VMD Tcl script that builds the backbone (N, CA, C; Angstrom):
set m [mol new atoms 171]
animate dup $m
set s [atomselect $m all]
$s set {name element resname resid chain x y z} {
  {N N MET 1 A 0.827 -1.317 -0.061}
  {CA C MET 1 A 0.114 0.125 -0.034}
  {C C MET 1 A 0.760 1.327 -0.171}
  {N N ARG 2 A 0.205 2.360 -1.026}
  {CA C ARG 2 A 1.264 3.498 -0.646}
  {C C ARG 2 A 1.024 4.083 0.557}
  {N N ASP 3 A 1.756 4.787 0.860}
  {CA C ASP 3 A 1.497 6.023 1.657}
  {C C ASP 3 A 1.444 7.545 0.938}
  {N N GLY 4 A 0.058 8.256 0.923}
  {CA C GLY 4 A -0.085 9.413 0.433}
  {C C GLY 4 A -1.077 9.811 0.489}
  {N N LEU 5 A -1.332 11.199 -0.349}
  {CA C LEU 5 A -2.943 11.605 -0.014}
  {C C LEU 5 A -2.838 12.232 -1.806}
  {N N THR 6 A -4.067 12.065 -2.005}
  {CA C THR 6 A -4.569 12.922 -3.230}
  {C C THR 6 A -6.135 13.605 -2.788}
  {N N ALA 7 A -5.595 15.098 -3.363}
  {CA C ALA 7 A -6.288 16.173 -2.943}
  {C C ALA 7 A -6.822 17.011 -3.901}
  {N N ARG 8 A -8.001 17.524 -4.003}
  {CA C ARG 8 A -7.911 18.627 -5.305}
  {C C ARG 8 A -8.220 20.057 -4.221}
  {N N LEU 9 A -7.802 21.156 -4.584}
  {CA C LEU 9 A -7.678 22.224 -3.456}
  {C C LEU 9 A -7.744 23.424 -4.842}
  {N N TRP 10 A -8.594 24.453 -3.929}
  {CA C TRP 10 A -8.620 25.465 -4.787}
  {C C TRP 10 A -8.719 26.656 -3.793}
  {N N LEU 11 A -7.681 27.455 -4.281}
  {CA C LEU 11 A -7.112 28.782 -4.132}
  {C C LEU 11 A -7.742 30.097 -3.945}
  {N N SER 12 A -7.605 30.870 -2.990}
  {CA C SER 12 A -7.985 32.104 -3.675}
  {C C SER 12 A -6.726 32.843 -4.610}
  {N N ALA 13 A -7.282 33.794 -5.875}
  {CA C ALA 13 A -6.216 34.403 -6.648}
  {C C ALA 13 A -4.956 34.606 -6.425}
  {N N ASP 14 A -4.409 35.503 -4.722}
  {CA C ASP 14 A -3.477 35.698 -4.447}
  {C C ASP 14 A -2.765 34.735 -4.177}
  {N N PRO 15 A -3.300 33.641 -3.348}
  {CA C PRO 15 A -2.460 32.667 -3.054}
  {C C PRO 15 A -2.154 31.683 -4.078}
  {N N SER 16 A -2.895 31.557 -5.309}
  {CA C SER 16 A -2.769 30.681 -6.416}
  {C C SER 16 A -1.576 31.504 -7.044}
  {N N ARG 17 A -1.569 32.807 -7.266}
  {CA C ARG 17 A -0.623 33.195 -7.999}
  {C C ARG 17 A 0.881 33.443 -7.595}
  {N N GLN 18 A 0.440 33.381 -5.779}
  {CA C GLN 18 A 2.176 33.124 -5.269}
  {C C GLN 18 A 2.604 31.981 -5.470}
  {N N LEU 19 A 1.885 30.927 -5.698}
  {CA C LEU 19 A 2.287 29.441 -5.649}
  {C C LEU 19 A 2.871 29.310 -6.760}
  {N N ARG 20 A 1.982 29.412 -8.058}
  {CA C ARG 20 A 2.531 29.652 -9.597}
  {C C ARG 20 A 3.698 30.232 -9.836}
  {N N THR 21 A 3.612 31.317 -9.132}
  {CA C THR 21 A 5.370 32.004 -9.073}
  {C C THR 21 A 6.430 31.457 -8.470}
  {N N ILE 22 A 6.323 30.819 -7.684}
  {CA C ILE 22 A 7.170 30.113 -6.792}
  {C C ILE 22 A 7.712 28.948 -7.747}
  {N N ALA 23 A 6.426 28.122 -8.134}
  {CA C ALA 23 A 6.588 26.924 -8.954}
  {C C ALA 23 A 7.660 27.264 -10.132}
  {N N ALA 24 A 6.946 28.690 -10.788}
  {CA C ALA 24 A 8.124 28.742 -12.046}
  {C C ALA 24 A 9.331 28.935 -11.905}
  {N N ARG 25 A 9.674 29.773 -10.835}
  {CA C ARG 25 A 11.156 30.383 -10.633}
  {C C ARG 25 A 11.801 28.902 -10.000}
  {N N THR 26 A 11.083 28.587 -9.290}
  {CA C THR 26 A 12.309 26.909 -9.301}
  {C C THR 26 A 11.925 25.818 -10.293}
  {N N GLY 27 A 11.292 25.553 -11.464}
  {CA C GLY 27 A 10.880 24.768 -12.653}
  {C C GLY 27 A 10.030 23.432 -11.825}
  {N N LEU 28 A 9.444 23.591 -11.300}
  {CA C LEU 28 A 8.462 22.495 -10.167}
  {C C LEU 28 A 7.124 22.807 -10.753}
  {N N ARG 29 A 6.643 22.043 -10.589}
  {CA C ARG 29 A 4.997 21.927 -11.182}
  {C C ARG 29 A 4.511 22.240 -9.409}
  {N N PRO 30 A 3.549 23.367 -9.622}
  {CA C PRO 30 A 2.654 23.856 -7.814}
  {C C PRO 30 A 2.383 22.836 -7.550}
  {N N GLU 31 A 2.105 21.603 -7.418}
  {CA C GLU 31 A 1.548 20.676 -6.717}
  {C C GLU 31 A 2.925 19.988 -6.093}
  {N N GLN 32 A 4.137 20.442 -6.920}
  {CA C GLN 32 A 5.283 19.832 -6.240}
  {C C GLN 32 A 5.635 20.798 -5.462}
  {N N THR 33 A 5.639 22.216 -5.439}
  {CA C THR 33 A 6.073 22.932 -4.618}
  {C C THR 33 A 4.956 22.884 -3.541}
  {N N LEU 34 A 3.879 22.861 -3.385}
  {CA C LEU 34 A 2.760 22.517 -2.468}
  {C C LEU 34 A 3.445 21.760 -1.451}
  {N N ALA 35 A 3.298 20.334 -2.337}
  {CA C ALA 35 A 3.958 19.263 -1.326}
  {C C ALA 35 A 5.358 19.112 -0.614}
  {N N GLN 36 A 6.530 19.981 -1.096}
  {CA C GLN 36 A 7.631 20.456 -0.531}
  {C C GLN 36 A 7.349 21.690 0.858}
  {N N ILE 37 A 6.491 22.752 0.263}
  {CA C ILE 37 A 5.982 23.363 1.583}
  {C C ILE 37 A 5.205 22.393 2.933}
  {N N VAL 38 A 4.474 21.721 2.583}
  {CA C VAL 38 A 3.844 21.109 3.421}
  {C C VAL 38 A 5.079 19.906 4.480}
  {N N ASP 39 A 5.816 19.414 3.566}
  {CA C ASP 39 A 7.015 18.961 4.384}
  {C C ASP 39 A 7.638 19.968 5.165}
  {N N GLN 40 A 7.677 20.991 5.110}
  {CA C GLN 40 A 8.337 21.646 5.516}
  {C C GLN 40 A 7.738 22.494 6.835}
  {N N THR 41 A 6.280 22.139 6.959}
  {CA C THR 41 A 5.522 22.451 7.973}
  {C C THR 41 A 5.610 21.569 9.382}
  {N N ARG 42 A 5.727 22.818 10.666}
  {CA C ARG 42 A 5.751 22.221 11.531}
  {C C ARG 42 A 4.747 22.688 12.141}
  {N N MET 43 A 4.235 22.013 13.504}
  {CA C MET 43 A 3.180 22.236 14.423}
  {C C MET 43 A 3.742 22.225 15.783}
  {N N ASP 44 A 3.543 23.288 16.675}
  {CA C ASP 44 A 4.365 23.672 18.119}
  {C C ASP 44 A 3.133 22.638 18.768}
  {N N ASP 45 A 3.155 23.149 20.067}
  {CA C ASP 45 A 1.883 22.518 21.112}
  {C C ASP 45 A 1.126 23.405 21.175}
  {N N THR 46 A 1.102 24.384 20.897}
  {CA C THR 46 A -0.061 25.124 20.706}
  {C C THR 46 A -1.047 24.801 19.557}
  {N N GLY 47 A -0.799 24.483 18.919}
  {CA C GLY 47 A -1.023 24.305 17.457}
  {C C GLY 47 A -1.037 24.849 16.162}
  {N N ALA 48 A 0.152 26.124 16.798}
  {CA C ALA 48 A 0.152 26.787 15.447}
  {C C ALA 48 A 1.281 26.254 14.555}
  {N N LEU 49 A 1.186 26.622 13.037}
  {CA C LEU 49 A 2.047 26.210 12.285}
  {C C LEU 49 A 3.343 26.900 11.822}
  {N N THR 50 A 4.497 26.162 11.258}
  {CA C THR 50 A 5.487 27.153 10.948}
  {C C THR 50 A 5.771 26.413 9.719}
  {N N VAL 51 A 6.466 27.398 8.738}
  {CA C VAL 51 A 7.480 26.771 7.529}
  {C C VAL 51 A 9.025 27.330 8.018}
  {N N ASP 52 A 9.698 26.712 8.315}
  {CA C ASP 52 A 11.102 27.157 8.037}
  {C C ASP 52 A 11.578 27.339 6.952}
  {N N THR 53 A 12.603 28.233 7.039}
  {CA C THR 53 A 13.305 28.513 5.379}
  {C C THR 53 A 13.527 27.510 4.900}
  {N N PHE 54 A 13.377 27.342 3.211}
  {CA C PHE 54 A 13.887 26.129 2.707}
  {C C PHE 54 A 14.046 26.523 1.355}
  {N N THR 55 A 14.854 26.022 0.424}
  {CA C THR 55 A 15.085 26.128 -1.050}
  {C C THR 55 A 14.079 24.970 -1.490}
  {N N PRO 56 A 12.849 25.476 -2.231}
  {CA C PRO 56 A 12.497 24.290 -3.182}
  {C C PRO 56 A 13.183 23.974 -4.205}
  {N N HIS 57 A 13.195 22.033 -4.783}
  {CA C HIS 57 A 14.325 21.829 -5.085}
  {C C HIS 57 A 13.507 20.606 -6.126}
}
mol reanalyze $m
mol bondsrecalc $m
mol representation Tube
mol addrep $m
């Protein structure tokens, strides 16, 4: 069995443009960029989410 998730996601215009811009600059597809952002996301004890600085590849 494969460990993963398939989801359909609708973003408002601003976040969508930001994601597409980041993806274009890195040569990745938007879904690859989003997956890397999620991989870097951490939750603290209070439930707050943070994303450490990283370079998508």
